[in-house]
N, C-alpha and C positions, 0 to 999 in steps of 0.2 A: 503494500500500500504505500503511494508516494507520500512524503511529508507534507503537511499543510505548510503554506507561507507563512513566515514569522509575521507577527503584527508589527506595525511601524514603531521605530524609536522615538523617544520625545523630541520635539523640535530643537530643543536646547543643544542636543548632542551636535547638530550641524553648526552651532555657533563656536564650538570648541576647536580652536585650530590644532593641528599636529604639531608635536615638539620635534623639528626638523634636526636639531642638535644629536638626538638620539640616533638618527639614521648615520650620521657621520661617526658617532661612537661605535655603533655595530660594524661598520664598514672597518673601522681601525681595528676593532677586536678581530674581526675576521683575517685580516691581514697578519695580525699577531699569532693567530692559531696556526697560520701558514709557515710561521717561523721568521716572520718579518720583525724587526727591532722597531717599535713604536714609541714615540716620546708623546705621551697625551698631555696636551696643553689646552684641552677642550672643556672638560667638566669643571664646574666650580666647586671642587671638593678639596679641603687641605690634605695634604700628604700625611699631616700629623694624625695621630689616633689620641682618643681619650687619655689623659695622663695617669699615671700610676695611682694616685689617690682615689681618682674616680673609678677604676676598674676594681680596686679593692673594695669600695663602697658597694659596689654592685654585687661582689660575691658575698660579702657581709649580709645583703638584704635577702639574697637567695637563701643563704643558710639559717636565717631566722624566719623565713617564710613570709616576708613582706611583699606578697604578691597579689593580695586582693584589690578590689576596686579602692580607689581614693575618692575624695569628694570631687564632684564636678569642676570646681574651681582650681582643685589642687591640693597637696600637701601644704599645710599652713607654715611650717618652717622654710620650705622652698619659696612660698610666696613672700615670706619675710626677707628671705635672702636675696631675692630678685630686687626687692625694694631697696635694700641695703647697697647692692651693687650699683643701682642707679645714682644713689646718693654719693657714693665714695668714687665712682668712675667718671660720671657725667654731670655732677654738681647739681641735681635735682631731687628734691625730696618727694617720695611717692608713699602714699598710704597703702600698706600690704593688702588691704581689702579691695585695691582697685586692680591688682594682678590676678590674671586668669591664665592658668597654666594649661598649655594646648599640645596636641599631638604634631609638634612642629610649627614653624612659622606659616607653612601652607594651610594648616588647620586655623591658625590665628586669623589669617586674612579670609578664609572661608566663612568663619564665624562673623567677622566683621562685616562682609558683604551681605551675609544673610541678614544682619540685622539693620543694614542702613540702606541697602539698594532695592528699589522697587523696579518693576519692569517698565522698562523706558527711561529710566533715569540715566542722564549722562554722567559720566565720570571723568574729569581731566587728568590725564597723565602724559608723560614725556614720550616722544618717539625719537630714538629708540628707548625702550624699556624691557624689564624681564617680561618674557611673553606670558607667563602664569598669571601675572597681574591681570591682564587684559581678560583671560579666561575666567578668572574667579568673579569678575564683573558680570561676564556675559553668562555665567552659570546661573545668575539670579535674575536674568532678564534685563540686566543693564545694559547701557551702550558706552564702551570706552571710546573716549574723545581724546585720540592721540595727537599731541601737538609737536610738529617738527621741531627739533632742537640740535644746535651745532656747537662748535668751538667757541663761538662768541658768548655763550652762557654756560660753558663748561658741560654741555650736553645735559642741562637741566632746565626745568621750568623756573620762572621768577614770578613775581609779583605782577609785572607788567603784562606778561603773557597769560597770566590767569584772568587779569582784568578784560583783555583783549578777546579771549576765547570763552569767557563765562556767558551764558545764555539762560534763557527760561527753562531750557531742557536740562541744564546741568545741575547735579544735586551736590557735587562735592569734588574733592581732589584726592588723588592716591598717589604719593611720590615715595621714592626711595633715596635715602641720603646716608651714606654713600651708595651708590647705584650699581647694578649690574644691567649692562654689559660695560658700562664706561669706566667704573672705578673712580667717579667724581661725586663730591659733595655739594650740597647747596649752603653757601655762607650762612653762618647762624642768624645774623641779623635778617637775612633775606628769607629765612624760614619764617621769622616772625612777622614780617610782611605778608607773605604768603597765608598764613594762617589768618591774619586780619581780613585780607581779601575774601576768603571763605566765610569768615564770621559775619562780615557785614552783609553777606548775601543769604544768610541763612543756611549755609551749607555746611558739610562736615569735611573734617581734615583727617586723612589716614596717612600716617608716615610709617614706612617700613625701615626701621632702623637694625636689621640684622647684622649690618657690618659695622655699626658704630664703634665697636671695640677695635676695629681694625682701620684707624686713621693713622696718618703719619707726619703731617706737616703742622697740625694744630691740636689743641687740647680738645677732645671730643666733647661735645655739648648736646644734650638731647632737647627736641623741639617741646618737651613736656615742660621746660621752663617758661613757655608762653601761655600756659594755662591748663586746666584740668578738662577741658572740652575737646581735646585732641585725642584720638585713639592711635596708640604706637603699638607696633609688633616687634617682637624680638625672637631670638633663636639661640639654642645650644649647638647649632650645627657649624657655624663659621669661626668666630673667636674661641669657642670651647671645643672645637673639633669633635663634634658627637653628631655627624650627618645622620647615621643609621640609626640612631637611637631615638629619632623622630620626637623632639621635644622642643617647645618654644612657649612663647607668652604673648598675651595681649594686656596692655594697661589701658583700661576703659574709664571714660567719665564716671564718676561715682554713682550717678543716677542710672546708668545703664548696666551696671554689674548683675542686678538681678536677670536682665534680658539675657546677657551673655552666658549666665549660668543656666539659664533654661535651655537656651539653644545647645549648650554643651552636654547637657544631660540627655537630651534626645538624640542629638547627632553623633556624639562619640563616647558617652557615659563619662569618661575620663581618659587622660593621658597615661602612658604605661607608667604603672607603679614602680617597675623596676628601675626605669629610667629616671623617675623623679627621686627616687631614694639615692641613687648614684649621683646625680646632678648636685646634690647637697654639698658633695665633697669639692665641687668646682670652686668654691668660695673660700677654701681654706688658704691661708698664706703659701703653703707648699704649691698647690695648683695654679694660684693666681701668678707666682713667680715663673712657673713653666710658660703660662699663657703670655706673659709679658715678653720672655725671652723669645718665644716663637714669633710674636709680632715683629721684633726686631730682624727676625729672619725674613719675614715677608717684607719688610721695608728693604732690607739689602737685596732682594731679589728684584724688587721694583727699580731699585737704583742701577742695577745691572741692566735689565731688559729693555727698558725704556729707551736709553741712548743706544743700545745695541740695534733695536729694531730701526731707529732712524738712520743708522749708519747702514744698515742693509737696503735702505731706500723706501721703507714704509713711511707714510705720514702718520705721526703722533702729534697732533697740534696741540694737545692739553695732556699735561702730566697727570696720571690718576693720583688722587691723594688718599684713597682708601680702598677697602676690599682687596681683591687680588685679580684684578682684570685691566687689560689694555684694550682699548678700542682703536684700532689702527686701520688706515686707509690703504688699500692695496692697488688705487687706481693706476699707479705708475706701471703696473704689471699686467693688469687686467680689467676688463669692464664687467666681469661675472665673478662675483667673490665666491660663489657656489662651485662653480667650474674650477677655479683657482684652487680652493681649499681641497678639493678632491685630488687635483693634480700634484699639490704639495704634498699630500700624504702618501700617494703612490710613489712618487719620485724621491721623497726624503724621508718619509717615515714620521714626519712632525704632523700631529693633527691639532688643527685650529677649527674654529666654528665660524661659518659665513654669517653675514649680518641678516639673512632672511628671517631668521626666528624672532628679531628684535622689533621689527616694526617695518613700515613702507616708506620711511625717509632715507633714501640712498642707500638700501641694504646692500646693492650690488657692488658697492665700492669698499665695503667694510668687513672686517673680520675681527673676533674677538679671541684674545690670547688670555688663557689663566695662567698666572705664575704661582698657582698653589702646586708647584713642583719643586724639587730640589735645585739649588743653585747649578750643581753639577749638570743636571738635565738640562737646564735653561742654556747653559753653555754649549753643550752638545747639539741642541736645537739650532743654535745660531751657527755653528760650524756646519752643520747639514744643510741648511738653507742657503748660506753664502754662495757656494759654487752655483748652485742650481738656479738661483736669482740672476746671478752673473750671466748666465748662459742664455737666458730669455730675452727677447727683444721687447723693450719697454713700451707698453700701449702708448704712452707720452711721456715726454720728459717736463 
């Protein structure tokens, strides 16, 4: 008997774009299985893992059986620790009652969009930007309004752009500082002006600060210093090097915490109990010293790779000041970054990400490089790319 046709999927599934970077990663992995030596500078995942105190805390939690559900808002000691971390590292006092522990920053942004975005609501964000942010908005029927940005604004939105693009259809803004894929931050005073633009229009401000601990040229300061009506998301994945542990947080306006709690109860129940228990050890002096030393290693990698890329002939008009990404212009060599990235991978074994994932503003001339790899691997990548780039006929000089 022939199988009956499947019923149609929800219309929203057509609004969620594919994550093209994973295709490049799969191709690189296939070459690696064939015996090729591949240098992975594509995925935004630190090459460091959780430090020993965190691993010990995980084993201790397992041994004492701390594996049951936690409160939907998270373990109280962890919420308190996250609040203290903001005071000590970013100069802002946060009431622990505003902290909502989530299953990664992705869950934090999903909860936030679920709480704030109605069908048809426009949300302003930059182009280029992290692709999942657009999809979080679209998943709840919202409309990402992606504003083209470039070197003049350090690939970030500013208050003037918000005023120019705000309309009756716009409900709020979603920005990241520092940002993926550009590694650039919004100056702190400008962040305050942007929040005020949204506030004056009765809109919301969502600020993704998952890379805030990885800033290199200024003292990191949180947007939360501009008021308690801002939603901020954070993560244990980047600065704390716990990507697969899937643990993050939301800092919510006080009046919205019960809403986030209700949504979390129904959508996730709670974040991983074991990951929460282990994460408490992130804030010990031993762990924080490790994280700070690793941050300095990221800085050294940036300080090597940016001038090296410029010397190779790539355009890097803005030096990234945070995260571990360089958004580079490959138009000297090609007018198709997707094809160029594939050829680069096949000829040199260096895996980068073409700009297609990050928006529609000149993706064909941009690549993203992640320097979340050792300095030795970065040096080897440059050595491999140099002769191949020299052999190519530039598309334009």
